[in-house]
N, C-alpha and C positions, 0 to 999 in steps of 0.2 A: 504494501498500499503506498509506503512511504515513497518509493522509487516513481510511482505511478503519480503521485501529486507531487512530485520534484520537477516532472517532465514539462517540457515547454508544447503547447499554452497551457498547460495545468490539466487536472483529470478531475471530470465529475462523473457519476454514473447515474442512470436513469434506471430505477428500479419500482416495482409497485410498493406503496405503503405497507408497513409492516405493523407489528402489534405495537399496542401504546407501550412506552417504556419510560422511566424517569429519566432524566437529564440534568447536568449541570449547567449553571449559567456563569460565563466569566466575564468580569470586567476589567478595564483598565484601571490602574491604581499606582500613585507613588509611591516607592519604598526606599527609603533610605540607603544610600550607597554602602555604608558601613556594616548594614545588614546582610548586604551580598558579599561571598566569596568571589575575589576576582583571581582567576588563574590562567597563566598561557600555558598551553601545551605545546611542548617543542616537538619539532619532526623526530627526534630520537626517544621521545616519550617521558623526557623530564617535565616535571610540573612547577613551575615558578608562580610564588605568589606576586600580585602586582597591585601596588598602593591605589585605594580609589581617586578619582580625581581631586583637587583641592575644591573646586566649585564648577556648576556647569547650568546652565538654563534649567529651570526647573527645581533645583534642591530644596526650596521651600515651598510650602503650599501656595504662598501667595504670588511666587512666579511661577506656578504651574501654566498659566497661557502664554508666558513670555516666548517670544517668536524670534529669530533671527531676521536681520533685515533682507528683504527680498534682493536677489542679485541683480545688476544692470542688465536690461534687455539688450540684446543685439540690436540692430538697424533690422526693421521690418524689408522683406523682399520687396523689389520695385512692383509696381502693379503691372498688369499683363493678361492676357487672355486667362478664363478659369474654366475648369470643366468638373461636372458633378461626379464625384467619384467616392468609393468609401474611405475611411480614414486609413485604413489597412493598406492602401495602395503605397503609401508614404510612412506609415509608422507603425511600430512593433508595440506590442503590449502584453503586460502580465498582471493577474490579480489574484487575490486570497483574502481570506478571513483573519481578521485580529479582533477576538472577541464579536460582539456583533456588528462591527464595521468593516469595511472591506477597503483595501489598499488596491488601487488600480494604477502600476506604473505604465507610463507611454514614453517611447523613446524615437527619436529622428534617426533617420539612416544617412544622414548627411548633414553639413552646416546649413546649407539654404534650406534644407527641409527643416532642421531645427529654428532657424530664423522665421520660418511661416507658423512653426507650430507653436510656438512659445507666444506669438502674437494671437494666435487664432483659437486655441483650446482654453478659452478662460474658464472658470467655474460656471459662469453663465451658459457658456456653449456646452459644457460637460452635460450640465443639468438640462439643456434643451434636447441634446444627442441622446441622452438617459433619462427619459420623464419621469420614470419610477425614483430618482434621485432627486427631484425638484423641490419636494417638501423637506428634505434631509439637511442636515449640515454637512458642507462640503468643503475642504480645505485644499487648497493646492500650494505644493511645494516645488519650487524649482531646482533642476541639479544640471547647472550650464555645462559643467566639465562631462556629463554623461550624455549632453544634449537630451536631457528627459526630465519629464513633469512627474510628479507623484499625487494622486489624489486620493484624500482620506474621506471614505462618507459614513459618517456614523448613523448607525441605526438600520441599515439595509439589511442585515442579517437578524433584525430583532433581538432577542436576546443571545444568540450565538448558533454556532454550526449544529449544537447538540439538539437544540430546540427545533433545526430542520422547518423552519417556516418559509421557505422559497424552494423551489424544483431544483435549485443551484444552491444547496445550503453552505458550501463552502466560498461560493463567490469566487469560483474559478474560471467560470464563462463570462464574467462582466467584461474583463478586457478585450474577448474577441467579440462580444455583442458592440461594446464601443466601436472596435475596427471596423464593424460592418456598418456603421451608420453612414450615410450619405451626406457630403458637404461639398462645397465649393473649393476645388484644389487647384492652386496654380498650374498649368499645363506645363511649364517649364519642370516641374518636380515630377509629372507623369512620363 
């Protein structure tokens, strides 16, 4: 199962509903760094204790909503002819569950595609392309060195994968669903 879930573009099964069963609910929470043992495992098998970071955003409950400043955007592509096509023609994606939330990573295959993607795939456009996310909190993170965006959709999976509130309870198909959506893409990228 671990190998199937690690594969690209993810894995989910279609099976008839089973008998009712109890399930756990997972929630995100802050944990003090000093309560977690930090250990690096080296290639030769040695384990080395690593001291926790002195400070980081989110150390204290009042800092939990602190976010890093957004990176500067690259210049947009010059205007030109557009063609209606699926997002997947110019971008890859991978998605999966984090408790009741879904992470959707989207990356461009080249610099020009990144310049278009980062200006086009805003939270608003993401929610337009995936209407089931429109009423949910969505946060976008830019990863310019990877030419990628990461979207976190809180609550799409209800209380979490074990609750199985969706046909795709682990959110593995959300990235592919996004890639299938049509939008106007510069022909130079196609």
